[in-house]
N, CA, C and O of each residue as an XYZ file, in Angstrom:
764
protein
N     -14.901     24.846      1.174
C     -13.637     24.533      1.702
C     -12.363     24.687      1.187
O     -12.249     24.312      0.020
N     -11.058     25.268      1.886
C      -9.765     25.361      1.421
C      -8.867     25.052      1.555
O      -8.919     24.429      2.616
N      -7.663     25.014      1.107
C      -6.590     23.936      1.536
C      -6.677     25.092      2.557
O      -7.219     26.196      2.608
N      -5.327     23.778      3.915
C      -5.265     24.390      4.892
C      -3.383     24.328      4.673
O      -2.835     23.562      3.881
N      -2.532     25.473      5.719
C      -1.333     25.399      5.352
C      -0.707     24.071      6.081
O      -1.310     23.256      6.779
N       0.849     24.092      5.671
C       1.225     22.630      6.253
C       0.791     22.533      7.975
O       0.816     23.522      8.707
N       0.417     21.212      8.415
C       0.559     21.388      9.937
C       1.622     21.794     10.485
O       2.705     22.096      9.984
N       1.092     21.787     12.067
C       2.808     22.014     12.577
C       3.619     20.911     12.794
O       4.831     20.932     13.006
N       2.790     19.814     12.721
C       3.105     18.342     13.165
C       4.499     18.143     11.588
O       5.497     17.432     11.472
N       4.094     18.776     11.020
C       4.701     18.254      9.478
C       6.543     18.658      9.267
O       7.021     19.429     10.099
N       7.167     18.282      8.513
C       8.866     17.930      8.685
C       9.127     19.632      9.168
O       9.508     19.597     10.338
N       9.052     21.102      8.667
C       8.617     21.949      8.554
C      10.549     22.323      8.083
O      11.435     21.487      7.908
N      10.642     23.752      8.004
C      11.690     24.362      7.341
C      13.412     23.449      7.585
O      13.993     23.491      8.669
N      13.865     22.841      6.602
C      15.445     22.616      6.733
C      15.568     20.881      7.454
O      16.610     20.327      7.804
N      13.981     20.249      7.524
C      14.327     19.213      7.831
C      13.694     18.111      6.556
O      12.704     18.118      5.824
N      15.131     17.004      6.816
C      15.166     16.344      5.650
C      14.164     14.926      5.526
O      14.033     14.557      6.693
N      13.568     14.181      4.823
C      12.825     13.472      4.867
C      13.009     12.530      3.885
O      12.711     13.034      2.802
N      13.355     11.421      3.777
C      13.705     10.642      2.409
C      12.710     10.156      2.506
O      12.114      9.875      3.546
N      12.248      9.917      0.946
C      10.786      9.137      0.570
C      11.997      7.769     -0.027
O      13.106      8.087     -0.459
N      11.709      6.834      0.022
C      12.390      5.888     -1.082
C      10.920      4.821     -1.757
O       9.763      4.756     -1.341
N      11.401      4.308     -2.590
C       9.925      3.567     -3.402
C      11.463      2.308     -3.936
O      12.651      2.245     -4.254
N      10.227      1.554     -3.692
C      11.002     -0.292     -3.885
C      10.105     -1.017     -4.875
O       8.910     -0.787     -4.687
N      10.382     -1.825     -5.871
C       9.661     -3.207     -6.361
C      10.806     -4.503     -6.588
O      12.029     -4.438     -6.711
N      10.185     -5.306     -6.590
C      10.395     -7.191     -7.478
C      10.163     -7.297     -8.472
O       9.574     -6.468     -9.165
N      10.538     -8.275     -8.777
C       9.786     -8.889     -9.816
C       8.815    -10.021     -9.742
O       8.346    -10.846    -10.527
N       8.667     -9.621     -8.041
C       7.148    -10.490     -7.965
C       5.808    -10.894     -8.605
O       4.766    -10.250     -8.485
N       5.973    -12.175     -9.385
C       4.670    -12.183    -10.003
C       3.987    -13.697    -10.008
O       4.478    -14.608    -10.675
N       3.038    -13.833     -9.353
C       2.847    -15.245     -8.840
C       1.803    -16.348    -10.045
O       0.598    -16.555     -9.897
N       2.521    -16.816    -10.985
C       1.488    -17.784    -12.204
C       0.301    -17.853    -11.954
O       0.088    -17.984    -10.748
N      -0.974    -17.808    -12.862
C      -2.068    -18.129    -12.408
C      -1.971    -20.167    -12.369
O      -2.530    -20.986    -11.641
N      -1.174    -20.290    -13.310
C      -1.875    -21.691    -13.088
C      -1.560    -22.734    -11.914
O      -1.812    -23.935    -11.818
N      -0.836    -21.723    -10.954
C      -0.551    -22.290     -9.152
C      -2.037    -22.668     -8.591
O      -3.054    -21.998     -8.766
N      -1.916    -23.991     -7.821
C      -2.955    -23.756     -6.773
C      -2.523    -22.731     -5.912
O      -1.444    -22.160     -5.753
N      -4.329    -22.587     -5.076
C      -4.224    -21.274     -3.686
C      -2.724    -21.960     -2.900
O      -1.826    -21.167     -2.617
N      -2.559    -23.354     -2.608
C      -1.554    -22.915     -1.347
C      -0.186    -22.709     -2.056
O       0.759    -22.335     -1.360
N      -0.027    -22.898     -3.230
C       1.248    -23.064     -4.273
C       1.518    -21.615     -4.404
O       2.610    -21.114     -4.136
N       0.497    -20.967     -4.823
C       0.916    -19.329     -5.019
C       0.709    -18.679     -3.535
O       0.864    -17.461     -3.444
N       0.376    -19.407     -2.397
C       1.033    -18.741     -1.081
C       2.099    -18.732     -1.188
O       2.644    -17.647     -0.984
N       2.964    -19.912     -1.558
C       4.164    -19.890     -0.870
C       4.691    -19.439     -2.123
O       5.894    -19.665     -2.252
N       4.248    -18.989     -2.876
C       5.301    -17.758     -4.005
C       5.231    -16.549     -2.866
O       6.188    -15.912     -2.425
N       3.741    -16.404     -2.491
C       3.859    -14.627     -1.953
C       4.793    -14.702     -0.591
O       5.331    -13.679     -0.167
N       4.939    -15.885      0.017
C       5.707    -16.160      0.788
C       7.652    -15.755      0.470
O       8.627    -15.243      1.020
N       7.358    -16.216     -0.399
C       9.107    -16.221     -1.436
C       9.183    -14.222     -1.936
O      10.129    -13.448     -2.082
N       7.866    -14.084     -2.038
C       8.422    -12.402     -2.293
C       7.937    -11.615     -1.086
O       7.845    -10.390     -0.998
N       7.726    -12.272     -0.430
C       7.423    -11.304      1.237
C       9.072    -11.278      2.202
O       9.503    -10.535      3.084
N       9.645    -12.522      1.466
C      11.325    -12.695      1.945
C      11.785    -11.248      1.501
O      12.012    -10.225      2.147
N      11.854    -11.653     -0.311
C      12.338    -10.575     -0.701
C      12.039     -8.541     -0.133
O      12.533     -7.486      0.267
N      11.010     -9.186     -0.495
C      10.913     -7.664      0.380
C      11.426     -6.960      1.629
O      11.942     -5.886      1.937
N      10.971     -8.270      2.280
C      11.651     -7.974      3.929
C      13.631     -7.246      3.685
O      14.268     -6.386      4.294
N      13.907     -8.004      2.703
C      15.279     -7.860      2.954
C      15.663     -6.403      2.158
O      16.791     -5.957      2.367
N      14.659     -5.573      1.159
C      14.601     -4.799      0.544
C      13.518     -3.874      1.720
O      13.672     -2.665      1.548
N      12.768     -4.115      2.538
C      12.603     -3.053      3.787
C      13.876     -2.891      4.425
O      14.467     -1.852      4.128
N      14.647     -3.951      5.524
C      15.903     -3.617      5.679
C      16.781     -3.177      5.304
O      17.439     -2.388      5.983
N      17.129     -3.553      4.007
C      17.942     -1.908      2.982
C      17.669     -0.474      3.048
O      18.514      0.420      3.002
N      16.391     -0.342      3.160
C      16.237      0.629      2.651
C      16.005      1.381      4.289
O      15.794      2.594      4.256
N      16.039      0.694      5.726
C      16.114      1.102      6.645
C      17.650      1.437      7.186
O      17.919      2.372      7.940
N      18.937      0.142      6.454
C      20.308      0.647      6.818
C      20.668      1.944      5.859
O      21.824      2.367      5.840
N      19.942      2.372      5.302
C      20.100      3.330      3.827
C      19.520      4.882      4.233
O      19.699      5.976      3.698
N      18.652      4.413      5.571
C      18.379      6.038      6.345
C      16.974      6.627      5.562
O      16.615      7.796      5.421
N      16.244      5.212      5.054
C      14.744      5.994      4.585
C      13.875      5.989      5.594
O      13.550      5.024      6.286
N      13.462      7.223      5.669
C      12.062      7.214      6.513
C      10.304      6.597      6.091
O       9.382      6.092      6.732
N      10.508      6.938      4.871
C       9.461      6.196      4.067
C       9.736      5.024      2.843
O      10.488      5.093      1.870
N       8.923      4.044      3.237
C       9.105      3.021      1.640
C       7.765      3.087      1.406
O       6.898      2.873      2.253
N       7.543      3.449     -0.006
C       7.132      2.758     -0.660
C       6.679      1.679     -1.792
O       6.930      1.870     -2.982
N       6.076      0.670     -1.376
C       5.988     -0.557     -2.375
C       5.065     -0.472     -3.524
O       4.189      0.342     -3.817
N       5.638     -1.857     -4.262
C       4.469     -1.363     -5.538
C       2.450     -1.570     -5.590
O       1.807     -2.196     -4.747
N       1.906     -0.899     -6.722
C       0.544     -1.658     -6.522
C       0.454     -2.751     -6.099
O       0.192     -2.942     -4.912
N       0.584     -3.412     -6.678
C       0.541     -5.479     -6.698
C       1.716     -5.490     -5.869
O       2.645     -5.644     -6.662
N       2.417     -5.371     -4.107
C       2.784     -5.759     -3.771
C       3.352     -7.148     -3.706
O       4.511     -7.556     -3.624
N       2.155     -7.766     -3.770
C       2.655     -9.432     -3.884
C       2.681     -9.782     -4.918
O       3.426    -10.751     -5.056
N       1.970     -9.296     -6.218
C       2.547    -10.166     -7.039
C       1.320    -10.957     -7.536
O       1.256    -11.445     -8.664
N       0.316    -11.049     -6.566
C      -0.449    -12.311     -7.414
C      -2.060    -11.490     -8.103
O      -3.229    -11.800     -7.873
N      -1.405    -10.201     -9.132
C      -2.766    -10.102     -9.926
C      -3.420    -10.870    -10.829
O      -4.615    -11.033    -11.073
N      -2.086    -11.462    -11.434
C      -1.984    -13.051    -12.411
C      -2.952    -13.841    -12.144
O      -3.924    -14.229    -12.791
N      -2.275    -14.177    -10.324
C      -3.436    -15.259    -10.120
C      -4.632    -15.072     -9.724
O      -5.095    -16.100     -9.230
N      -5.479    -14.030     -9.724
C      -6.532    -13.767     -9.047
C      -6.910    -13.655    -10.571
O      -8.138    -13.729    -10.562
N      -6.560    -13.537    -11.670
C      -7.792    -13.328    -13.229
C      -7.885    -14.509    -13.407
O      -8.595    -14.666    -14.400
N      -7.338    -16.135    -12.715
C      -7.651    -17.242    -13.303
C      -8.571    -17.985    -11.743
O      -8.712    -19.193    -11.552
N      -8.936    -17.186    -11.078
C      -9.103    -17.979     -9.601
C     -10.157    -17.561     -8.440
O     -10.159    -17.853     -7.244
N     -11.226    -16.622     -9.360
C     -11.746    -15.330     -8.679
C     -13.010    -15.872     -7.359
O     -13.494    -15.100     -6.532
N     -13.352    -17.464     -7.476
C     -13.932    -18.248     -6.568
C     -12.612    -18.242     -5.339
O     -12.741    -17.631     -4.279
N     -11.720    -18.802     -5.596
C     -10.108    -18.578     -4.427
C      -9.772    -17.538     -3.486
O      -9.102    -17.537     -2.453
N     -10.486    -16.550     -4.185
C      -9.587    -15.282     -3.446
C      -9.463    -14.942     -2.748
O      -8.370    -14.476     -2.427
N     -10.765    -14.926     -1.814
C     -10.729    -14.465     -0.809
C      -9.591    -14.885      0.546
O      -8.879    -14.347      1.395
N      -9.972    -16.100      0.090
C      -9.051    -17.208      1.211
C      -7.517    -17.181      0.961
O      -6.783    -17.423      1.920
N      -6.989    -16.911     -0.227
C      -5.799    -16.465     -0.367
C      -5.332    -14.574      0.007
O      -4.381    -14.033      0.571
N      -6.384    -14.165     -0.557
C      -6.112    -12.594     -0.280
C      -6.028    -12.993      1.079
O      -5.025    -13.456      1.623
N      -7.468    -12.726      1.753
C      -7.181    -12.596      3.039
C      -6.110    -13.188      3.718
O      -5.495    -12.323      4.343
N      -5.633    -14.309      3.854
C      -4.810    -14.883      4.139
C      -3.126    -13.963      4.143
O      -2.433    -13.514      5.056
N      -2.989    -13.992      2.767
C      -1.117    -13.356      2.100
C      -1.714    -11.451      2.638
O      -0.972    -10.853      3.417
N      -2.489    -11.024      2.338
C      -2.483     -9.836      2.970
C      -1.972     -9.119      4.394
O      -1.299     -8.115      4.626
N      -2.836    -10.460      5.512
C      -2.330    -10.296      6.576
C      -0.914    -10.740      6.561
O      -0.372    -10.172      7.509
N      -0.085    -11.464      5.953
C       1.738    -11.963      5.943
C       1.852    -10.904      5.548
O       2.566    -10.456      6.445
N       1.669     -9.885      4.701
C       2.366     -9.155      3.962
C       2.170     -7.663      4.793
O       2.613     -6.635      4.281
N       1.560     -7.639      5.946
C       1.408     -6.387      6.976
C       2.053     -7.123      8.412
O       2.392     -6.296      9.258
N       2.140     -7.730      8.568
C       2.834     -8.744      9.751
C       4.525     -8.177      9.362
O       5.145     -7.136      9.579
N       4.799     -9.327      8.764
C       5.568     -9.039      8.103
C       6.329     -7.982      7.942
O       7.148     -7.712      8.821
N       6.242     -7.379      7.079
C       6.649     -5.856      5.770
C       6.595     -5.201      7.407
O       7.652     -5.085      8.026
N       5.404     -4.831      7.974
C       5.112     -4.038      9.075
C       6.901     -4.071     10.752
O       7.777     -3.315     11.173
N       6.233     -5.866     11.063
C       7.821     -5.643     11.471
C       9.424     -5.280     10.737
O      10.423     -4.870     11.328
N       9.320     -5.481      9.769
C      10.462     -4.990      9.249
C      11.016     -3.904      9.252
O      12.135     -3.771      9.747
N      10.199     -2.678      8.575
C       9.861     -1.527      8.489
C       9.882     -0.891     10.459
O      10.508      0.073     10.900
N       9.242     -1.569     11.002
C       8.971     -1.577     12.760
C      11.003     -1.349     12.894
O      11.671     -0.316     12.867
N      11.361     -2.579     13.012
C      12.807     -2.613     13.312
C      13.816     -1.463     12.641
O      14.988     -1.366     13.005
N      13.411     -0.872     11.939
C      14.220      0.418     11.390
C      13.398      2.165     11.138
O      13.585      3.165     10.444
N      12.272      1.595     12.388
C      11.179      2.856     13.219
C      10.473      3.847     11.573
O      10.191      5.018     11.318
N      10.455      2.752     10.955
C      10.184      3.121      9.293
C       8.578      3.149      8.685
O       7.792      2.263      9.021
N       8.292      3.929      8.029
C       6.902      4.538      7.392
C       7.189      3.986      6.338
O       8.196      4.160      5.652
N       5.506      2.653      5.999
C       5.662      1.662      4.789
C       4.464      2.167      4.141
O       3.519      2.347      4.909
N       4.271      2.440      2.918
C       3.211      1.725      1.969
C       3.575      1.110      1.449
O       4.729      1.204      1.032
N       2.513     -0.208      1.094
C       2.147     -1.561      1.061
C       0.929     -1.614      0.040
O       0.100     -0.750      0.327
N       0.647     -2.231     -0.856
C      -0.579     -2.291     -1.293
C      -1.074     -3.785     -1.830
O      -0.429     -4.712     -1.341
N      -1.930     -4.087     -2.590
C      -2.686     -5.637     -2.733
C      -4.516     -5.527     -2.773
O      -5.265     -4.972     -1.969
N      -4.803     -6.208     -3.899
C      -5.882     -6.154     -3.774
C      -6.689     -7.123     -2.282
O      -6.225     -8.236     -2.036
N      -7.585     -6.704     -1.612
C      -8.405     -7.221     -0.425
C      -9.914     -7.912     -0.969
O     -10.887     -7.651     -1.676
N      -9.407     -8.863     -0.189
C     -11.041     -9.738     -0.828
C     -12.613     -9.421      0.672
O     -12.566     -9.380      1.902
N     -13.149     -9.351      0.202
C     -14.455     -9.273      1.057
C     -15.263    -10.018      0.847
O     -15.541    -10.246     -0.330
N     -16.086    -10.812      2.089
C     -16.480    -11.847      2.387
C     -17.674    -11.618      1.227
O     -18.359    -12.527      0.759
N     -17.746    -10.533      0.952
C     -19.707    -10.904      0.035
C     -18.817    -10.800     -1.867
O     -19.358    -10.153     -2.764
N     -17.554    -11.517     -2.069
C     -16.864    -11.562     -2.823
C     -16.824    -10.574     -3.573
O     -16.721    -10.806     -4.777
N     -16.886     -9.307     -3.157
C     -16.338     -7.885     -3.762
C     -14.805     -7.963     -3.618
O     -14.240     -8.792     -2.906
N     -14.126     -6.938     -4.426
C     -12.659     -7.304     -4.128
C     -12.377     -5.538     -3.901
O     -13.254     -4.682     -4.011
N     -11.056     -5.307     -3.593
C     -10.868     -3.443     -3.968
C      -9.805     -3.196     -4.240
O      -9.430     -4.327     -4.550
N      -8.791     -2.446     -4.410
C      -7.738     -2.228     -4.732
C      -7.290     -1.315     -3.783
O      -7.745     -0.210     -3.486
N      -5.957     -2.170     -3.175
C      -6.332     -1.142     -1.376
C      -4.472     -0.654     -1.289
O      -3.477     -1.304     -1.609
N      -4.559      0.230     -0.930
C      -3.022      1.062      0.061
C      -3.047      1.630      1.491
O      -3.608      2.463      2.203
N      -1.948      0.519      1.477
C      -1.694      0.224      3.540
C      -0.939      1.186      4.218
O       0.234      1.210      3.845
N      -1.268      2.085      5.203
C      -0.012      3.030      5.495
C       0.089      2.519      6.798
O      -0.860      2.321      7.557
N       1.352      2.299      7.042
C       2.014      1.543      8.127
C       2.821      3.015      9.131
O       3.209      4.150      8.853
N       2.764      2.294     10.167
C       3.382      3.745     10.920
C       4.869      3.241     11.310
O       5.328      2.212     10.813
N       5.535      3.975     12.164
C       6.901      3.423     12.618
C       6.882      2.695     13.688
O       7.950      2.422     14.236
N       5.928      2.335     14.089
C       5.834      1.155     14.523
C       5.416     -0.436     14.102
O       5.186     -1.510     14.659
N       5.484      0.234     12.534
C       4.994     -1.161     11.831
C       3.526     -1.501     12.286
O       3.307     -2.612     12.769
N       2.645     -0.700     12.166
C       0.956     -0.467     13.025
C       0.255      0.172     11.572
O       0.560      1.199     10.966
N      -0.814     -0.864     11.263
C      -1.053      0.275     10.547
C      -2.448      1.423     10.783
O      -3.509      1.321     11.400
N      -1.783      2.589      9.903
C      -2.219      3.412     10.114
C      -4.029      3.987      9.628
O      -4.887      4.489     10.354
N      -4.076      3.668      8.227
C      -4.923      3.610      7.522
C      -4.155      3.245      6.151
O      -2.963      3.207      5.847
N      -5.803      2.902      5.200
C      -6.140      2.352      4.388
C      -6.495      3.149      3.283
O      -7.234      4.113      3.480
N      -5.898      2.785      1.636
C      -6.984      3.546      1.071
C      -7.590      2.655      0.414
O      -7.190      1.492      0.457
N      -8.684      3.020     -0.330
C      -9.190      1.825     -1.222
C      -9.335      2.676     -2.892
O     -10.165      3.581     -2.973
N      -8.479      2.307     -4.158
C      -8.801      3.217     -4.636
C     -10.039      3.763     -5.843
O     -10.555      2.952     -6.612
N     -10.308      4.886     -5.848
C     -11.355      5.514     -6.192
C     -11.113      5.915     -7.710
O     -12.159      6.474     -8.042
N     -10.108      5.899     -8.964
C     -10.658      5.658     -9.816
C      -9.665      4.447    -10.639
O      -8.480      4.455    -10.973
N     -10.964      3.243    -10.804
C     -10.198      2.246    -11.632
C      -9.635      2.367    -12.744
O      -9.844      3.477    -13.232
N      -8.700      1.380    -13.663
C      -9.042      1.566    -14.949
C     -10.456      0.730    -15.422
O     -11.465      0.644    -14.722
N     -10.247      0.007    -17.073
C     -11.617     -0.476    -17.182
C     -10.832     -1.914    -16.820
O     -11.335     -2.878    -16.242
N      -9.949     -1.834    -17.142
C      -9.887     -3.559    -16.849
C     -10.305     -3.834    -15.109
O     -11.096     -4.732    -14.820
N      -9.830     -3.172    -14.303
C     -10.275     -2.620    -12.620
C     -11.593     -2.562    -12.803
O     -11.992     -2.260    -11.678
N     -12.727     -2.674    -13.637
C     -13.849     -2.409    -13.497
C     -15.045     -3.520    -12.694
O     -16.269     -3.393    -12.638
N     -14.141     -4.642    -12.112
C     -15.005     -5.338    -11.776
C     -14.167     -5.440    -10.011
O     -14.026     -6.482     -9.372
N     -13.935     -4.700     -9.778
C     -13.229     -4.086     -8.346
C     -14.091     -3.297     -7.785
O     -14.387     -2.330     -8.487
N     -14.641     -3.361     -6.699
C     -15.261     -2.191     -5.688
C     -14.697     -1.233     -5.604
O     -13.723     -1.297     -4.854
N     -14.960      0.104     -6.269
C     -13.943      1.449     -5.911
C     -14.569      2.335     -4.916
O     -15.796      2.414     -4.858
N     -13.799      3.010     -4.126
C     -13.190      3.726     -2.850
C     -14.206      4.955     -3.413
O     -14.273      5.350     -4.577
N     -14.943      5.422     -2.302
C     -15.362      6.919     -2.366
C     -14.648      7.640     -1.691
O     -15.527      8.024     -0.920
N     -13.489      8.291     -1.249
C     -12.967      8.853     -0.498
C     -11.502      9.495     -0.446
O     -11.003      8.587      0.219
N     -11.060      9.866     -0.531
C      -9.295     10.203     -0.520
C      -8.994     10.487      1.495
O      -9.549     11.490      1.945
N      -8.530      9.995      2.067
C      -8.164      9.753      3.391
C      -6.628     10.315      3.664
O      -5.547      9.927      3.220
N      -6.977     11.401      4.586
C      -5.423     11.529      5.344
C      -5.173     11.853      6.421
O      -5.638     12.549      7.324
N      -3.915     10.915      6.097
C      -3.329     10.356      7.438
C      -2.769     11.173      8.601
O      -1.590     11.445      8.377
N      -3.179     11.630      9.693
C      -1.837     13.029     10.520
C      -0.306     12.072     10.936
O      -0.514     10.989     11.483
N       0.755     12.359     10.752
C       1.631     12.032     11.598
C       2.013     12.946     11.989
O       1.594     14.057     11.666
N       3.011     12.700     12.879
C       3.947     13.608     13.530
C       4.574     13.503     13.344
O       5.082     12.736     14.162
N       5.503     13.874     12.317
C       5.929     13.940     11.513
C       6.692     14.242     10.557
O       7.871     14.592     10.500
N       5.564     13.997      9.496
C       5.507     14.076      8.213
C       4.344     14.829      7.830
O       4.186     15.093      6.638
N       3.322     15.293      8.882
C       2.057     15.679      8.706
C       1.389     15.094      8.297
O       1.216     14.058      8.940
N       0.685     15.213      7.244
C      -0.867     14.623      6.461
C      -0.814     14.104      5.154
O      -0.836     14.720      4.088
N      -0.728     12.707      5.400
C      -0.255     12.223      3.902
C      -1.314     11.480      3.444
O      -1.988     10.991      4.350
N      -1.712     11.215      2.211
C      -2.345     11.208      1.416
C      -2.037      9.855      0.446
O      -0.878      9.511      0.215
N      -2.778      9.394      0.103
C      -2.324      7.696     -1.078
C      -3.078      7.985     -2.221
O      -4.198      8.483     -2.105
N      -2.613      7.739     -3.259
C      -3.073      7.191     -4.385
C      -2.346      5.960     -5.309
O      -1.186      5.561     -5.407
N      -3.414      5.637     -5.828
C      -2.748      4.239     -6.503
C      -2.893      4.461     -8.223
O      -3.927      4.512     -8.889
N      -1.820      4.544     -8.559
C      -1.637      4.154    -10.091
C      -3.265      5.060    -11.410
O      -2.692      5.661    -12.320
N      -3.780      5.098    -11.457
C      -4.294      5.688    -11.966
C      -4.911      6.661    -11.474
O      -5.212      7.593    -12.220
N      -5.292      6.700     -9.959
C      -5.633      8.164     -9.072
C      -5.055      9.256     -9.777
O      -5.548     10.367     -9.974
N      -3.946      8.810    -10.136
C      -2.885      9.912    -10.518
C      -2.967     10.987    -11.938
O      -2.390     12.024    -12.266
N      -3.827     10.263    -12.436
C      -4.063     10.774    -13.587
C      -5.541     11.577    -13.629
O      -5.976     12.022    -14.692
N      -6.209     11.702    -12.454
C      -6.873     12.255    -12.269
C      -6.637     13.636    -11.334
O      -6.187     13.569    -10.190
N      -7.012     14.906    -12.000
C      -6.378     16.655    -11.201
C      -7.079     16.459    -10.007
O      -6.532     16.988     -9.039
N      -8.726     15.518     -9.640
C      -9.467     16.025     -8.828
C      -8.717     14.844     -7.691
O      -8.375     15.193     -6.561
N      -8.632     14.174     -7.935
C      -7.946     13.176     -6.977
C      -6.599     14.120     -6.146
O      -6.642     14.348     -4.937
N      -5.408     14.607     -7.081
C      -4.407     15.141     -5.645
C      -5.198     16.151     -4.857
O      -5.322     16.169     -3.632
N      -5.912     17.307     -6.059
C      -6.896     18.386     -5.287
C      -8.189     17.479     -4.027
O      -9.031     17.917     -3.242
N      -7.894     16.580     -4.276
C      -9.263     16.245     -2.866
C      -7.886     16.097     -1.360
O      -7.865     16.702     -0.288
N      -7.022     15.170     -1.858
C      -6.133     15.427     -0.851
C      -5.687     16.376     -0.037
O      -5.462     16.393      1.173
N      -5.556     17.467     -1.211
C      -4.572     19.142     -0.709
C      -6.261     19.478      0.410
O      -6.275     19.658      1.628
N      -7.154     19.465     -0.284
C      -8.549     20.009      0.519
C      -8.313     19.193      1.911
O      -7.814     19.684      2.924
N      -8.596     18.365      1.819
C      -8.735     16.973      2.989
C      -7.364     17.620      4.399
O      -7.499     17.396      5.602
N      -6.369     18.276      3.877
C      -4.940     18.349      4.716
C      -4.215     17.975      4.015
O      -3.425     18.913      4.130
N      -3.583     17.093      3.040
C      -2.422     16.552      2.459
C      -1.330     17.440      2.779
O      -1.319     18.512      2.175
N      -0.263     17.170      3.743
C       0.885     18.209      3.212
C       1.338     17.301      2.116
O       2.253     17.646      1.367
């Protein structure tokens, strides 16, 4: 398979796309109960909502948030048995609240969190939300670090087609160290 040229739906010559990144000091302490941790997640989401609105006011087309957007990584380390309940609720709140904020400014949004599955496994996941605030797709980290060896790894490098950005691919942290990650995205049609 060979790399294809940029799609007709991509930004094209002369079109400027503003891609922004943002981060807060969000960090949920591991000593908190699940209820307290969820309250901290809500506080962090409030900070991120303000950031998303500011990015929209500043004219961003795409806002990328950090790998541990919710700030729950340290909490997870001490609460493996409670992760499914917390992550299921926290991730849904993140997608709803930040999706609405991004949609208010007609802006794409990338946010990330671990996601827990009913079987007890969990994944490092990035979410790509459209200008309407709805999920376009998600990417599961393929190249975990040694510290993430207990996470279920992804098996593909999906590319999500958009009408104005072209094909968008996502990578998380250590994925970017491996040359085959970006090459796979390019071969799959990422612009």
